[in-house]
DOKELO-140635 format. One record per residue (C-alpha): residue in three letters; x, y, z; residue number from 0. Coordinates in steps of 0.001 Angstrom, whole numbers, plus 500000, padded with zeros to 6 digits. Layout:
BEGIN
ALA, X, Y, Z, NUM
...
***
This chain:
BEGIN
ASP, 880372, 115851, 745333, 0
LEU, 883353, 114127, 746904, 1
TYR, 885401, 115484, 749798, 2
GLU, 888856, 114121, 750600, 3
ILE, 891604, 114738, 753095, 4
ILE, 894943, 113554, 751695, 5
VAL, 898016, 113503, 753929, 6
PHE, 901182, 114282, 751990, 7
ALA, 903779, 114468, 754739, 8
SER, 904112, 113404, 758352, 9
HIS, 907239, 115540, 758775, 10
GLU, 908390, 119088, 758103, 11
CYS, 906904, 120519, 754900, 12
GLU, 907302, 124204, 754114, 13
GLU, 905882, 124593, 750633, 14
TYR, 903715, 123011, 747965, 15
VAL, 905478, 123656, 744661, 16
SER, 902645, 122326, 742503, 17
VAL, 899408, 120369, 742807, 18
PHE, 898000, 118137, 740064, 19
ALA, 894488, 116853, 739363, 20
GLY, 895241, 113873, 737182, 21
ASN, 897763, 115140, 734618, 22
GLU, 896537, 118721, 734936, 23
LEU, 898616, 121291, 736804, 24
MET, 896148, 123085, 739072, 25
THR, 896067, 126888, 739247, 26
GLN, 897354, 128431, 742463, 27
GLY, 895712, 131418, 744101, 28
THR, 897632, 134659, 744508, 29
GLY, 898161, 137167, 747278, 30
GLY, 896732, 135777, 750495, 31
ASP, 895258, 132742, 748729, 32
THR, 898423, 130830, 747762, 33
ASP, 897184, 127907, 749866, 34
LYS, 894249, 127403, 747449, 35
TRP, 894363, 125538, 744130, 36
ARG, 891774, 124767, 741433, 37
SER, 891547, 122706, 738273, 38
ASP, 891099, 124473, 734954, 39
SER, 887885, 122526, 734419, 40
ASP, 886629, 124065, 737672, 41
ASN, 885542, 120776, 739167, 42
VAL, 888346, 120330, 741738, 43
LEU, 889146, 122767, 744532, 44
ALA, 891905, 122150, 747082, 45
GLN, 893384, 123875, 750107, 46
VAL, 896739, 123089, 751702, 47
TYR, 897221, 122758, 755458, 48
THR, 900634, 122393, 757084, 49
ILE, 900324, 122182, 760843, 50
LYS, 903094, 123838, 762840, 51
GLY, 903192, 124543, 766535, 52
THR, 899536, 124079, 767487, 53
PRO, 897456, 121053, 766444, 54
ILE, 894094, 121904, 764857, 55
THR, 890643, 120561, 765713, 56
GLY, 888728, 121618, 762603, 57
ILE, 888711, 123172, 759147, 58
THR, 886569, 126187, 758384, 59
SER, 884617, 126394, 755145, 60
PHE, 885919, 128470, 752270, 61
VAL, 885442, 129163, 748575, 62
GLY, 888082, 129938, 746019, 63
PRO, 889369, 133493, 745551, 64
SER, 886912, 135736, 743752, 65
THR, 889633, 136599, 741250, 66
TRP, 889262, 133136, 739736, 67
ASN, 885700, 133911, 738470, 68
THR, 884985, 130284, 737668, 69
SER, 881608, 129008, 736550, 70
ASN, 881440, 126304, 739203, 71
LEU, 882892, 128390, 742000, 72
SER, 879589, 128597, 743843, 73
SER, 879415, 124806, 743899, 74
LEU, 883028, 124404, 744998, 75
ALA, 882909, 125361, 748657, 76
PHE, 884183, 123483, 751666, 77
GLN, 881898, 122715, 754561, 78
ASN, 883126, 122983, 758118, 79
ILE, 885044, 119842, 759113, 80
THR, 885471, 118963, 762782, 81
PHE, 887816, 116285, 764112, 82
ALA, 885737, 114744, 766866, 83
ASP, 888123, 112256, 768467, 84
THR, 891568, 113763, 768115, 85
ASN, 893403, 116842, 766941, 86
VAL, 895529, 116872, 763820, 87
PRO, 899045, 116651, 765342, 88
ASP, 901909, 119030, 764783, 89
GLY, 903992, 118370, 761664, 90
ILE, 901204, 116893, 759523, 91
SER, 900795, 118395, 756064, 92
PHE, 897623, 117617, 754138, 93
ILE, 895274, 118820, 751410, 94
VAL, 891514, 119082, 751654, 95
VAL, 889932, 118456, 748242, 96
HIS, 886405, 119033, 746931, 97
HIS, 885568, 117214, 743684, 98
HIS, 882408, 118416, 741935, 99
PHE, 880748, 116262, 739260, 100
ASP, 878049, 117356, 736795, 101
VAL, 877047, 116697, 733202, 102
THR, 880037, 118641, 731876, 103
ASN, 882593, 116708, 733912, 104
TYR, 883621, 113096, 734026, 105
SER, 882338, 111172, 736991, 106
GLN, 885713, 109564, 737658, 107
ARG, 887715, 110980, 740524, 108
LYS, 890956, 112656, 739512, 109
GLN, 894109, 111479, 741240, 110
ILE, 895525, 114314, 743366, 111
THR, 899317, 114526, 743539, 112
ALA, 901704, 117233, 744676, 113
ARG, 905329, 118287, 744632, 114
ILE, 906375, 119493, 748081, 115
LYS, 909505, 121042, 749566, 116
GLY, 910825, 120198, 752983, 117
LYS, 912176, 122182, 755884, 118
LYS, 913739, 125630, 755787, 119
VAL, 916820, 126136, 757951, 120
ARG, 918771, 129036, 759386, 121
LEU, 921818, 129994, 757332, 122
LEU, 925370, 130679, 758482, 123
THR, 925962, 134276, 757463, 124
ASN, 929557, 134561, 758708, 125
ASN, 931968, 132852, 761114, 126
THR, 930241, 134301, 764184, 127
THR, 926541, 134467, 763289, 128
ILE, 923683, 132053, 762667, 129
GLY, 920922, 133826, 760737, 130
SER, 917447, 134139, 762227, 131
THR, 915248, 133817, 759108, 132
PRO, 914738, 130222, 757894, 133
THR, 915584, 129729, 754211, 134
TYR, 915988, 126742, 751922, 135
SER, 919510, 125337, 751819, 136
ASP, 921088, 122214, 750329, 137
ASN, 924381, 122831, 752151, 138
PRO, 925047, 119718, 754308, 139
THR, 926548, 121740, 757159, 140
GLU, 923558, 124057, 757499, 141
ILE, 921225, 121052, 757533, 142
ILE, 923307, 119378, 760278, 143
LEU, 923186, 122657, 762210, 144
ASP, 919383, 122632, 761977, 145
PHE, 919244, 119101, 763401, 146
LEU, 921283, 120301, 766365, 147
THR, 919320, 123497, 767091, 148
ASP, 915759, 122665, 765977, 149
ASP, 913181, 122366, 768782, 150
ASN, 912009, 118967, 767543, 151
ASN, 915520, 117480, 767371, 152
PHE, 918496, 118116, 769685, 153
ASN, 917215, 121591, 770626, 154
GLU, 920688, 122893, 771465, 155
GLU, 921206, 126573, 772216, 156
ASP, 923205, 128618, 769711, 157
SER, 925773, 129235, 772443, 158
LYS, 926628, 125509, 772296, 159
ILE, 927641, 125758, 768605, 160
ASP, 931199, 126485, 767454, 161
VAL, 929959, 128761, 764669, 162
GLU, 933442, 129298, 763224, 163
SER, 933963, 125590, 762541, 164
PHE, 930497, 125286, 760985, 165
PHE, 931075, 128323, 758768, 166
THR, 934438, 126912, 757642, 167
SER, 932700, 123656, 756709, 168
LYS, 929887, 125490, 754910, 169
THR, 932460, 127444, 752888, 170
LEU, 934275, 124235, 751928, 171
ASN, 930974, 122780, 750721, 172
ASP, 930284, 125867, 748620, 173
THR, 933810, 125860, 747178, 174
ASN, 933592, 122183, 746181, 175
SER, 929874, 122277, 745193, 176
PHE, 928969, 119700, 747860, 177
SER, 925195, 119619, 748285, 178
CYS, 922693, 117431, 750089, 179
ASN, 919083, 116566, 749253, 180
LEU, 917510, 114038, 751591, 181
ALA, 914045, 113038, 752740, 182
PHE, 913864, 111271, 756087, 183
THR, 911011, 108997, 757083, 184
ALA, 909325, 109416, 760447, 185
ASN, 911116, 106395, 761943, 186
THR, 914631, 107612, 761054, 187
THR, 916659, 108130, 764223, 188
LEU, 918574, 111368, 764755, 189
SER, 921915, 109563, 764818, 190
ALA, 921141, 107745, 761539, 191
ALA, 920026, 110977, 759891, 192
ILE, 923187, 112828, 760907, 193
GLN, 925350, 109923, 759722, 194
GLU, 923767, 110237, 756278, 195
LEU, 924207, 113998, 756286, 196
LYS, 927892, 113737, 757240, 197
SER, 928517, 111332, 754366, 198
THR, 927564, 114048, 751868, 199
ASN, 930487, 116288, 752848, 200
ARG, 932892, 113821, 754529, 201
SER, 932766, 115528, 757921, 202
ASP, 932948, 114635, 761599, 203
LEU, 930528, 116072, 764158, 204
ILE, 932227, 116487, 767522, 205
TYR, 930892, 117289, 770990, 206
SER, 933802, 118497, 773091, 207
GLN, 933773, 120440, 776363, 208
GLY, 930087, 121269, 775965, 209
ILE, 930436, 122640, 772419, 210
TRP, 929431, 121156, 769048, 211
LYS, 932073, 121386, 766315, 212
ILE, 932279, 120106, 762774, 213
LYS, 935524, 119121, 761056, 214
GLN, 935710, 118249, 757414, 215
ASP, 938090, 116092, 755401, 216
GLU, 940064, 118569, 753296, 217
LYS, 943386, 119183, 751612, 218
ASN, 946039, 121259, 753402, 219
LYS, 944627, 120574, 756853, 220
PRO, 946445, 122595, 759535, 221
ILE, 948773, 120765, 761917, 222
GLU, 947056, 120789, 765305, 223
PHE, 949216, 118404, 767354, 224
SER, 952709, 116969, 767570, 225
ILE, 953054, 113592, 769256, 226
THR, 956462, 112267, 770317, 227
GLY, 957595, 109135, 772092, 228
ASP, 957208, 110943, 775412, 229
ASP, 953439, 111219, 774813, 230
ILE, 952952, 107511, 774071, 231
ILE, 952485, 105157, 776998, 232
SER, 955044, 102373, 776766, 233
GLY, 953880, 099157, 775134, 234
THR, 950667, 100598, 773659, 235
PHE, 951866, 101625, 770187, 236
ALA, 950818, 099451, 767234, 237
TRP, 950634, 100033, 763505, 238
SER, 948978, 098130, 760684, 239
GLN, 948258, 098207, 756978, 240
ASN, 945180, 096662, 755420, 241
LYS, 945684, 093751, 753085, 242
ALA, 944459, 094015, 749512, 243
ARG, 941578, 091645, 750131, 244
ASP, 940318, 093947, 752904, 245
ILE, 940380, 097128, 750823, 246
ALA, 939509, 098121, 747273, 247
ASN, 941067, 098679, 743868, 248
ARG, 937619, 099574, 742513, 249
VAL, 935163, 101935, 744196, 250
VAL, 931487, 102195, 743255, 251
VAL, 929329, 104964, 744723, 252
SER, 925576, 105215, 744262, 253
TRP, 923885, 108589, 743952, 254
ILE, 920421, 109951, 743160, 255
ASN, 919702, 111522, 739774, 256
PRO, 916793, 113991, 739986, 257
ALA, 916837, 114380, 736183, 258
ASP, 916010, 110685, 735768, 259
GLN, 912951, 110257, 737996, 260
TRP, 915162, 110329, 741111, 261
GLN, 916591, 106928, 740297, 262
THR, 919678, 105542, 742003, 263
LEU, 922654, 105485, 739641, 264
GLU, 926224, 104297, 740112, 265
ALA, 929599, 105891, 739395, 266
SER, 932786, 103831, 739588, 267
ILE, 936549, 104237, 739481, 268
GLU, 939197, 101518, 739292, 269
ASN, 942932, 101157, 738940, 270
THR, 943982, 098367, 736598, 271
ASP, 947610, 098478, 737782, 272
LEU, 946490, 097818, 741355, 273
GLN, 944165, 095085, 740142, 274
ALA, 947061, 093407, 738308, 275
SER, 949306, 093486, 741380, 276
ASP, 946462, 092355, 743657, 277
GLY, 945643, 089495, 741315, 278
ARG, 941923, 090256, 741232, 279
VAL, 939332, 093035, 741455, 280
TYR, 938343, 094118, 744973, 281
THR, 935221, 096305, 744914, 282
LYS, 933993, 098650, 747622, 283
LYS, 930408, 099896, 747273, 284
VAL, 929259, 103041, 749071, 285
GLN, 925723, 104438, 749095, 286
LEU, 925417, 108225, 749076, 287
ARG, 921679, 108848, 749440, 288
GLY, 921906, 112607, 749763, 289
VAL, 924217, 113193, 746783, 290
THR, 922208, 114337, 743761, 291
ASN, 924873, 115318, 741250, 292
LEU, 927396, 113213, 739361, 293
ALA, 930309, 115640, 739851, 294
GLN, 930104, 115229, 743630, 295
ALA, 929861, 111441, 743317, 296
ASP, 932925, 111437, 741037, 297
ILE, 934943, 113424, 743597, 298
PHE, 933984, 111109, 746439, 299
LYS, 934799, 107895, 744586, 300
GLU, 938317, 109148, 743729, 301
LEU, 939016, 110430, 747242, 302
MET, 937972, 107063, 748658, 303
LEU, 940154, 105049, 746315, 304
ASN, 943139, 107291, 747059, 305
GLN, 942711, 106985, 750821, 306
PHE, 942307, 103222, 750560, 307
ARG, 945378, 102552, 748431, 308
TYR, 947934, 105381, 748253, 309
THR, 950374, 107347, 750341, 310
GLU, 953448, 109416, 749450, 311
ASP, 957195, 109367, 749935, 312
ALA, 959300, 112028, 751651, 313
ASP, 959289, 114110, 748449, 314
GLY, 955515, 114048, 748151, 315
ASN, 955391, 111568, 745253, 316
ARG, 952421, 109192, 745109, 317
ILE, 953274, 105571, 745869, 318
ASP, 950921, 102602, 745796, 319
VAL, 951404, 101733, 749461, 320
THR, 948404, 101418, 751744, 321
PRO, 948283, 104228, 754351, 322
LEU, 949357, 103300, 757859, 323
VAL, 946839, 103011, 760671, 324
VAL, 948321, 103486, 764143, 325
LYS, 946878, 102963, 767608, 326
PHE, 948320, 103973, 770955, 327
THR, 947414, 105271, 774394, 328
THR, 948431, 108728, 775563, 329
THR, 948068, 110669, 778799, 330
ILE, 945415, 113117, 779916, 331
LYS, 947676, 116031, 778981, 332
ASN, 946514, 115449, 775389, 333
SER, 942815, 115661, 776315, 334
SER, 942370, 118624, 773936, 335
LEU, 942792, 116310, 770913, 336
GLU, 939672, 115827, 768792, 337
VAL, 938519, 113532, 766004, 338
GLY, 939445, 115099, 762678, 339
ASP, 942594, 116807, 763982, 340
MET, 945697, 116404, 761827, 341
GLY, 949230, 116409, 763202, 342
THR, 952595, 114669, 763267, 343
ILE, 953909, 111606, 765087, 344
ASP, 957630, 111525, 765799, 345
TYR, 958299, 108004, 767046, 346
LEU, 961296, 106776, 765121, 347
THR, 961643, 103606, 767188, 348
GLU, 958442, 102395, 765471, 349
LEU, 958018, 104618, 762393, 350
PRO, 960644, 105079, 759649, 351
SER, 960164, 108870, 759600, 352
ILE, 958037, 111645, 761032, 353
LYS, 954619, 111244, 759437, 354
LYS, 951318, 113105, 759373, 355
PHE, 948168, 111440, 760712, 356
VAL, 944477, 112268, 761095, 357
ILE, 942660, 111190, 764261, 358
MET, 939887, 108734, 763377, 359
SER, 938625, 107886, 766869, 360
ILE, 939295, 108654, 770537, 361
ASN, 938276, 106427, 773427, 362
THR, 938613, 107875, 776928, 363
LYS, 939472, 105219, 779509, 364
GLN, 938221, 105330, 783076, 365
SER, 941724, 106317, 784190, 366
GLY, 941581, 109389, 781948, 367
GLU, 944053, 107987, 779440, 368
LEU, 943135, 108309, 775765, 369
GLU, 943169, 105473, 773229, 370
LEU, 943733, 106961, 769778, 371
THR, 943309, 105508, 766305, 372
LEU, 944843, 107532, 763465, 373
ARG, 945157, 107159, 759682, 374
GLU, 948143, 108359, 757704, 375
TYR, 947503, 111704, 756002, 376
ALA, 948927, 112411, 752551, 377
LEU, 948297, 115345, 750241, 378
THR, 948215, 112922, 747313, 379
HIS, 944854, 111680, 748601, 380
TYR, 943341, 114899, 747265, 381
LYS, 944963, 114731, 743825, 382
ASP, 944276, 112788, 740645, 383
THR, 946900, 110625, 738946, 384
ASN, 948217, 113693, 737112, 385
GLY, 948875, 115529, 740364, 386
ASN, 945952, 117948, 740017, 387
PHE, 943813, 118626, 743075, 388
ILE, 940380, 116986, 743012, 389
ILE, 939038, 119447, 745585, 390
***
């Protein structure tokens, strides 16, 4: 007889999808015994433990469900196991295994492996309500929401969430088939985890006036501000355009393919006309760890290339001119502005026409003045070369 305790996860784990003894898929118990598994040769018995809320100090003995009626069932029983020095901490998920060897079974230990599923989250049911029953979701926005409200993370109250903005983002993800499948290691910081989550739906997470909001890069964004020369503090306005060597005429994104042993694959897009005018190939590589489908990777690579290299004229025609980036300081009267807002700037002394911009960053100075950085917004960013919308 051989007893083992095998830890499978040191983080949230909600479900064991399957357990294997060697290459054999073990049989799962039914009814109230779904935490028990056995090998068809009846020489391996396992029980799953996922610790939530209260650490445990011991494991009580058990035998497999009587419905299995296996020949070795009487031999396959766990003894009581007590943890003398320390409790098993919250969040640990492990399997206790009993291997039984006799003349009918090989004496070699079978390798125990498992497929597990991670954390369930609360779903956004409408633009005013966060559901109460945790369910599996691969929607990036609902996963970000869980990071904000989960007891072991930010632990924010639901009243601190702008549910309408989160529901709008969730709906955009569903419409465009944006999904997210990520596993975080125990040493991943919250900020790093959220950065990776945001990259799977091109969103900004904003904390403004005590409320969390999410704003997503999308076509046909509503105009939320109108800046004129009167709003810009004299001498602070500056505009720039990136040079070709600082941007890309070829974009390569990496994504994870679950159908190919979860390997990292690459998808690329390039514009040979831009490469000819630039005189060489400039490549930008972007890693999308949580993206697990090629269609989503293809959308992201094209959106990136468009926002790097194109804008549009007054008639809405695509032109291969790098979008403007503007910076200026404005007064406290514009304190309601937020990252992700889109609006117009009417400052003809510096700009050739009234243009649309998206706020990329806001820095509040000690005086209360706001330093803004904005990128030119163009509807052509969301279209392919034939003028059809990508999203």
